[in-house]
C-alpha positions in Angstrom: 247.4 134.9 -22.8 244.9 137.1 -24.6 244.8 137.1 -28.3 244.4 140.5 -30.1 241.5 140.6 -32.4 242.3 140.8 -36.0 241.9 144.0 -37.6 238.8 143.9 -39.9 239.3 145.2 -43.4 236.8 147.5 -45.3 233.5 146.0 -46.1 232.1 146.8 -49.5 228.1 146.5 -50.3 227.0 143.4 -51.6 225.1 144.1 -54.6 221.4 142.8 -54.7 220.3 140.3 -57.4 220.5 142.3 -60.7 222.9 144.7 -59.6 222.6 148.2 -57.9 220.3 150.9 -59.1 220.6 154.5 -59.7 218.6 155.3 -56.7 221.0 153.1 -54.2 224.1 155.6 -54.8 221.8 158.1 -52.6 221.0 155.6 -50.0 224.2 153.2 -49.5 226.1 154.4 -46.4 229.6 155.1 -46.4 230.5 155.1 -50.2 233.8 156.7 -51.3 233.6 160.1 -53.0 232.6 160.1 -56.6 231.3 156.5 -56.8 229.5 155.9 -60.1 227.0 153.1 -61.2 227.9 151.5 -64.6 225.7 148.8 -65.7 224.5 148.3 -62.0 227.9 147.8 -60.8 229.7 150.4 -58.4 232.8 152.0 -59.6 235.4 153.5 -57.3 237.7 156.4 -58.4 241.5 156.3 -57.8 243.1 159.1 -56.2 243.4 162.2 -58.6 246.5 163.1 -60.2 247.7 166.9 -60.4 246.9 166.8 -64.3 243.3 165.5 -63.6 242.7 168.1 -60.8 244.0 171.0 -62.8 242.2 170.2 -66.0 238.9 169.7 -64.2 239.4 173.1 -62.4 240.4 174.6 -65.7 237.3 173.4 -67.5 234.9 174.2 -64.8 236.2 177.9 -64.3 236.7 178.8 -68.3 233.1 177.1 -69.2 231.6 179.3 -66.4 233.2 182.4 -68.1 232.0 181.4 -71.6 228.4 179.8 -71.0 225.8 181.9 -72.0 222.9 182.8 -69.6 220.5 180.0 -68.8 223.4 177.3 -68.7 225.1 176.1 -65.7 228.4 174.4 -65.2 228.6 171.3 -62.8 231.7 169.8 -61.6 231.8 166.2 -60.7 228.1 165.6 -60.6 226.2 162.4 -61.7 223.8 162.4 -64.3 221.0 159.6 -64.4 221.0 157.5 -67.9 218.9 154.9 -66.5 218.2 152.5 -63.5 221.7 150.7 -64.1 223.6 153.6 -65.2 224.3 156.8 -63.2 228.1 157.8 -64.1 229.8 161.1 -62.9 231.5 163.1 -65.8 234.2 165.4 -64.7 232.5 168.5 -65.9 228.8 168.9 -67.5 226.9 171.9 -68.7 223.3 171.7 -68.1 220.3 174.0 -68.5 219.6 176.2 -65.7 216.0 175.1 -65.1 217.4 171.5 -64.3 218.9 172.9 -61.0 215.7 172.4 -59.1 216.9 172.0 -55.2 220.5 172.9 -53.4 220.2 169.3 -52.3 219.8 167.7 -55.6 222.4 165.0 -56.5 221.9 164.2 -60.1 220.4 165.5 -63.5 218.8 163.5 -66.3 221.4 162.6 -68.9 219.2 163.6 -71.8 219.5 167.3 -70.5 223.1 167.7 -70.4 224.5 169.9 -73.1 228.1 168.9 -72.7 230.0 166.2 -70.8 233.4 166.3 -70.3 235.7 163.4 -69.1 239.4 163.8 -68.0 241.1 160.3 -68.8 242.8 158.9 -65.9 245.1 155.5 -65.9 242.5 153.6 -64.4 239.5 155.0 -66.5 240.8 154.9 -70.0 238.4 152.0 -71.1 235.4 153.6 -69.5 236.1 157.2 -71.0 237.0 156.1 -74.4 234.5 153.1 -74.9 231.9 152.5 -72.3 230.7 156.2 -71.4 230.6 157.5 -75.1 228.5 154.8 -76.1 226.1 155.4 -73.0 226.4 159.3 -73.3 225.3 159.1 -76.9 222.4 156.9 -76.3 221.1 158.8 -73.9 221.2 162.0 -76.4 224.2 164.0 -74.8 224.9 165.8 -78.2 228.3 167.1 -77.3 231.3 165.0 -75.5 234.8 166.1 -74.8 237.6 163.5 -73.8 240.7 165.0 -72.3 244.1 163.0 -72.2 247.5 163.7 -70.9 249.9 163.2 -73.7 253.3 163.4 -71.8 252.3 166.0 -69.5 250.3 168.3 -72.4 246.5 168.2 -72.8 244.8 167.0 -75.7 241.0 167.3 -76.2 239.2 165.0 -78.4 235.9 166.5 -79.4 232.8 164.7 -80.3 229.4 165.6 -81.6 226.3 163.2 -81.8 225.1 162.2 -85.1 221.3 162.2 -84.4 220.5 159.4 -87.2 222.6 156.8 -85.6 223.0 158.1 -82.3 226.6 157.8 -82.2 229.3 160.5 -81.7 231.3 161.7 -84.6 234.7 163.1 -84.2 234.7 166.9 -85.2 238.3 167.9 -83.9 241.5 166.9 -82.0 242.9 170.1 -80.1 246.4 170.7 -78.6 247.3 174.0 -77.6 243.9 176.2 -78.2 240.6 174.5 -78.5 238.2 176.9 -80.5 234.6 175.8 -81.0 231.6 177.5 -81.9 229.0 174.5 -80.4 227.4 174.0 -77.9 228.3 177.6 -77.6 231.4 180.0 -78.6 234.5 178.6 -76.6 237.9 179.7 -77.0 240.4 178.2 -74.7 244.3 178.1 -74.0 244.8 174.7 -73.2 248.4 175.3 -72.4 247.2 177.2 -69.2 246.2 173.5 -67.6 249.7 172.7 -66.9 251.5 175.8 -66.9 253.7 176.4 -64.0 252.7 178.7 -61.3 255.5 181.4 -60.7 256.1 182.0 -57.0 255.2 185.5 -55.7 258.1 188.1 -55.6 260.1 188.4 -52.3 259.1 191.5 -50.2 
């Protein structure tokens, strides 16, 4: 009687001594999409919720419309903080001169003008605690955290205090987000979760 071989489960990369490095994200084969590097460890993301997907698309689209010439808006793009940290904010705004090549996979964190994280259930601790500390120490001047409050978006806006290299809260926005930095932005946040109406019947 033949014995069927046991199905092998997924095999994850075994970290080297000292952990992975920022360069490893470009070299390791078969990593899941949107893998991040935090403190030398690979972080895999859970499937996106509708709220998360709509929020990221909303901020990418609206910031592209509002950003002045010379700035680029990138969706889900990794940033280099140091050799042990290469996170992937949901949306970043960077100077256009930082886009050097169509095959580019990252930008230096210190060049980022604005970083936005849309919080998911599995990313609460990272987006509320770990990442803001790292973004501030890297010199990212503006950080927004987008939360799902019973189906309605709430945006927490922070600005870097240069003397302490820590973020100071500058506003909590529910229906309308209106700020003058890093550039003039006026957003209707209710559009994120507004129901799409069906086209009229012919």
